[in-house]
C-alpha positions in Angstrom: 39.4 -39.7 70.7 37.8 -42.4 69.0 35.6 -41.4 65.7 32.0 -41.9 66.0 30.5 -44.7 63.9 27.0 -44.2 62.4 25.1 -45.6 59.4 26.7 -43.2 57.5 30.3 -44.5 58.1 32.1 -46.3 55.2 33.2 -49.9 56.0 35.2 -52.3 54.3 34.2 -56.2 53.6 37.5 -57.6 53.0 38.9 -55.4 49.9 35.0 -54.0 49.2 34.9 -50.8 50.1 31.2 -49.9 51.1 30.4 -46.1 51.1 27.8 -46.8 54.2 26.2 -49.0 56.7 22.9 -49.2 55.1 22.1 -52.5 53.5 19.3 -53.1 51.0 17.7 -56.5 52.2 16.9 -59.2 49.9 13.3 -59.0 49.0 11.4 -61.5 46.6 9.4 -59.5 44.3 8.1 -61.9 41.5 9.1 -60.1 38.6 11.0 -62.7 36.5 10.3 -63.2 33.0 9.9 -66.3 30.6 12.8 -68.8 31.9 13.0 -67.2 35.0 15.0 -64.5 33.1 15.4 -61.3 35.6 13.0 -58.8 34.1 14.2 -55.9 32.0 12.7 -53.5 34.7 14.9 -54.7 37.5 17.7 -53.1 36.4 15.6 -50.1 37.1 14.6 -51.0 40.2 18.0 -52.1 41.7 20.0 -49.1 39.8 17.4 -46.8 41.9 18.6 -48.2 45.3 22.2 -47.9 44.5 23.1 -45.5 46.9 22.8 -48.5 49.5 26.4 -49.7 51.1 25.4 -52.8 49.9 22.3 -54.4 47.7 21.7 -58.0 48.3 19.5 -59.5 45.8 15.8 -61.3 45.9 16.3 -64.8 46.6 17.7 -66.5 43.2 17.4 -70.2 43.0 20.5 -72.3 42.1 18.5 -75.0 40.0 15.1 -75.5 38.7 14.3 -77.7 41.9 15.1 -74.8 43.6 12.1 -72.9 42.7 9.1 -72.8 45.2 7.1 -69.8 43.8 6.2 -67.9 40.6 8.4 -65.4 38.6 11.5 -65.8 40.9 14.6 -65.5 39.0 17.2 -68.1 38.8 21.1 -68.3 38.3 21.4 -71.6 36.1 21.1 -70.8 32.4 22.7 -68.5 30.1 19.8 -66.5 29.8 19.3 -65.8 33.4 23.3 -64.8 33.5 22.6 -62.2 30.9 19.6 -60.8 32.5 21.6 -60.5 35.9 24.4 -59.2 34.0 22.3 -56.1 33.0 21.5 -55.3 36.3 24.9 -55.6 37.9 26.1 -53.4 34.9 23.4 -50.7 36.1 24.4 -50.8 39.7 27.8 -50.6 39.1 27.3 -47.6 36.7 25.6 -45.7 39.6 28.4 -46.5 42.1 26.9 -49.2 44.0 27.9 -52.7 45.1 25.6 -55.8 44.7 25.7 -59.3 46.1 23.4 -62.1 44.6 21.5 -64.4 47.0 21.6 -67.9 46.1 18.6 -70.1 46.6 17.1 -73.6 46.9 14.1 -73.9 48.5 13.7 -77.4 49.4 10.1 -78.3 50.6 8.6 -75.1 50.2 7.5 -75.7 46.6 5.0 -77.6 44.5 5.0 -80.3 42.0 3.5 -77.8 39.3 6.9 -76.1 39.2 8.5 -79.6 38.7 6.4 -81.4 36.1 4.3 -83.3 38.6 7.3 -84.3 40.6 7.6 -83.8 44.6 9.9 -81.2 46.3 12.7 -82.5 47.8 13.9 -82.0 51.8 15.8 -83.5 54.3 13.1 -85.8 55.5 9.4 -86.4 54.2 7.7 -84.0 56.7 5.1 -81.4 55.3 5.2 -77.5 56.2 1.9 -77.1 58.1 -0.4 -74.7 56.8 1.9 -73.4 54.3 0.8 -72.7 50.7 2.4 -71.1 47.6 1.3 -69.9 44.4 1.8 -72.1 41.6 1.0 -71.2 37.8 -2.5 -72.8 38.5 -3.2 -70.5 41.7 -2.7 -70.9 45.6 -2.2 -74.4 46.2 -1.1 -76.3 49.8 2.5 -77.6 49.9 2.4 -81.3 49.9 4.8 -83.6 51.9 8.2 -83.5 50.2 10.4 -86.2 49.1 13.4 -86.9 51.5 16.5 -86.4 49.5 19.0 -89.8 49.0 22.2 -89.6 50.4 23.8 -90.0 47.0 21.9 -86.9 45.7 23.2 -84.6 48.3 26.7 -84.0 46.3 24.8 -82.7 43.4 22.9 -80.4 45.4 26.4 -79.0 46.5 27.3 -78.5 43.3 24.2 -76.9 42.2 25.3 -73.8 44.6 28.9 -74.1 43.2 27.6 -73.8 39.5 25.2 -70.8 40.7 28.2 -69.2 42.2 30.4 -69.4 39.2 27.3 -68.0 37.0 26.7 -65.1 39.7 30.6 -64.6 39.0 30.1 -64.8 35.3 27.2 -62.1 35.7 29.6 -59.5 37.3 28.4 -59.5 40.8 30.4 -58.4 43.7 29.8 -61.2 45.7 27.4 -63.6 47.0 25.0 -64.2 50.1 24.1 -68.1 50.9 20.4 -68.3 52.1 20.3 -70.1 55.1 17.4 -69.0 56.5 13.5 -68.7 56.6 12.7 -72.3 56.5 14.6 -73.1 52.7 16.5 -76.1 52.1 20.0 -75.4 54.4 17.8 -74.4 57.2 15.5 -77.5 56.7 18.9 -79.7 56.9 19.8 -77.6 60.1 16.9 -77.7 62.3 15.6 -80.9 64.1 12.0 -80.1 63.5 12.5 -80.5 59.9 15.4 -83.1 59.9 15.1 -86.7 61.0 17.8 -88.1 59.0 20.0 -91.0 60.6 22.7 -90.8 58.0 25.8 -88.3 58.2 23.6 -85.1 57.6 21.1 -86.1 60.2 21.1 -86.4 63.9 23.8 -84.8 65.9 24.4 -80.6 65.3 27.5 -81.2 63.5 25.7 -83.9 61.3 22.8 -81.2 60.5 24.8 -78.4 60.0 27.2 -80.3 57.5 25.2 -79.4 54.1 25.4 -75.7 55.1 29.0 -76.1 55.7 29.8 -77.9 52.4 27.7 -75.7 50.4 29.9 -72.9 52.1 32.8 -74.3 51.2 32.0 -74.8 47.4 30.8 -71.0 47.1 34.3 -70.2 48.4 35.8 -72.1 46.1 34.5 -69.9 43.5 34.5 -66.6 44.9 37.2 -66.6 47.8 35.9 -65.8 51.7 35.8 -62.2 51.6 33.1 -62.2 48.9 30.8 -64.6 50.6 28.0 -64.1 53.2 25.2 -66.2 54.8 21.9 -65.4 55.9 20.6 -67.1 59.1 17.3 -67.0 60.8 18.0 -68.3 64.7 14.9 -68.7 66.4 12.4 -67.9 63.3 9.3 -69.8 62.8 8.4 -68.8 59.1 7.6 -71.6 57.3 6.9 -74.0 59.8 10.2 -74.1 61.5 11.8 -74.8 64.8 14.3 -76.2 66.5 14.6 -77.7 70.0 17.9 -76.1 71.1 18.3 -73.3 68.9 20.9 -71.3 71.1 23.3 -74.6 70.7 22.4 -75.5 67.1 22.8 -71.7 65.7 25.9 -71.0 68.0 27.8 -74.1 66.6 27.1 -73.1 63.4 28.2 -69.5 63.6 31.2 -71.1 65.5 32.0 -72.8 62.5 31.4 -69.9 60.2 33.9 -67.9 61.9 36.4 -70.1 61.0 36.0 -69.5 57.5 36.8 -65.8 57.4 33.3 -64.6 55.4 32.5 -61.2 54.4 29.8 -61.3 56.8 27.0 -63.3 58.6 23.4 -61.8 57.9 21.5 -62.3 61.1 17.6 -61.8 60.9 16.5 -61.4 64.7 13.4 -63.6 65.9 10.7 -61.5 66.8 9.2 -62.4 70.0 5.8 -62.5 70.9 4.6 -59.6 73.4 4.1 -61.1 76.6 6.4 -64.5 75.9 8.6 -65.4 78.3 11.7 -68.1 78.7 12.6 -67.2 75.7 16.5 -67.8 74.4 18.1 -65.1 73.5 18.8 -65.0 69.7 19.6 -61.6 69.4 23.0 -60.4 67.7 23.9 -59.5 71.2 24.3 -63.3 71.9 26.4 -63.9 68.5 28.7 -61.1 69.0 30.8 -62.5 71.4 31.3 -65.5 69.0 31.4 -63.9 65.9 34.3 -61.3 65.6 34.0 -60.5 61.9 31.2 -58.4 60.0 27.6 -58.9 61.2 24.7 -57.6 59.4 21.6 -57.2 61.5 18.1 -57.5 59.9 14.5 -57.4 61.8 12.2 -54.5 61.1 15.0 -51.9 62.2 14.2 -48.0 62.4 17.0 -45.7 61.4 17.0 -44.6 65.2 17.5 -48.5 66.5 19.8 -49.3 63.9 22.3 -46.8 64.8 22.1 -47.7 68.4 23.1 -51.2 67.7 26.1 -49.9 65.2 27.3 -47.1 67.8 27.0 -50.2 70.6 29.3 -52.7 68.5 26.7 -55.4 68.4 26.2 -55.5 64.7 28.4 -53.5 61.4 25.5 -53.2 58.9 21.8 -52.9 59.2 19.6 -54.5 56.3 16.5 -52.4 55.5 13.9 -54.3 53.4 10.4 -52.8 53.0 11.7 -48.9 53.8 14.2 -49.8 50.9 11.1 -51.1 48.7 9.2 -47.8 49.1 12.1 -45.5 49.0 14.6 -45.5 46.4 16.5 -43.0 48.2 16.7 -44.1 51.4 20.2 -43.0 52.3 19.3 -39.5 51.5 15.8 -39.6 53.3 17.9 -41.1 56.6 20.5 -38.4 56.2 17.9 -35.3 55.6 15.6 -36.8 58.4 12.9 -36.8 55.7 9.7 -39.0 56.0 9.6 -42.1 54.3 7.1 -43.2 51.6 4.8 -45.8 53.1 4.9 -49.2 51.2 2.3 -50.9 49.3 1.5 -54.3 50.3 -0.8 -55.2 47.2 1.9 -54.5 44.8 4.7 -56.5 46.8 4.4 -59.8 44.4 1.8 -58.7 41.6 4.5 -58.1 38.6 4.9 -54.9 36.5 6.1 -51.3 37.1 3.4 -50.5 39.7 4.9 -50.5 43.5 8.0 -51.4 42.0 10.0 -48.6 39.9 7.3 -46.1 40.6 8.0 -44.8 44.2 9.0 -41.0 44.2 12.3 -39.6 45.6 12.5 -36.5 47.6 13.4 -34.5 44.5 10.1 -35.5 42.9 8.2 -35.0 45.7 9.4 -31.3 46.2 8.7 -30.2 42.6 5.2 -31.5 42.8 
């Protein structure tokens, strides 16, 4: 009789053993210190959540131009590497596995972060209705500057350097951020890419930068310790593609040939009453991606269990539940109530709403 699989069943990603299939999703928390160095308290934050089968860190910019929000950490300076090393050592001491998410925001930025220089993008198209908090307050994002063809190899090299720095910082692997309307997603989707060179036009051309970045990162880590996050059909940051099944189907088929550690899919939220929306769930991608799939998208324990047992994904990523419940795995195991997240503290900095959410044992003593 086949063994029953659930969220507590161990899994191997290549040679990395995960103690369960519950993933801490990457979540921007805006706690970095001067120089975009990870904060001292971030070691406590990630260490508290080391019971996850896999921790994926908050998005981390691979270069100064990759920054688009205040107090987000980088992985391009020696001080940043040392800051991350404190975190990886803490997580490893507690028996956890942790991957760094490599990030470049592209057009989702502002000149205030770059000494007055415009953000860069595949094409000079501004995101409609999108603003960002800069050191001078909330400001609308301007029309970016289109990258010159000669600049693109430098972008690939920045990802390679970020991957090497993550290795030096003691991570177990890396995840490339190819989702949510940031640079690689901007190149991929036709609403943001109107180039006429080898990085624009056809799906193959629009996917080229993403594939080149993956190849660069794999050259540092090997394929088993590299993942990628995608958001097929996502609209965050004013994104869209005219043929999303074809676009993302092509990309996922190419990724399948790379023998990655995993792909991490954010399932789109379909508005109530919407019809004629193409299927972009894990069920669509499972037949064309035989490797490990992480599913994300407001999952509950029950729905995550169903998807795992149905074979549509291998791991489930939880965001806000992990943010508010350092002991989420234990609470799931005991079917205990969950702490409610406090949105007012998501991005405010400091310890409140960051490392002070109670665990079950603390609550039982009060």
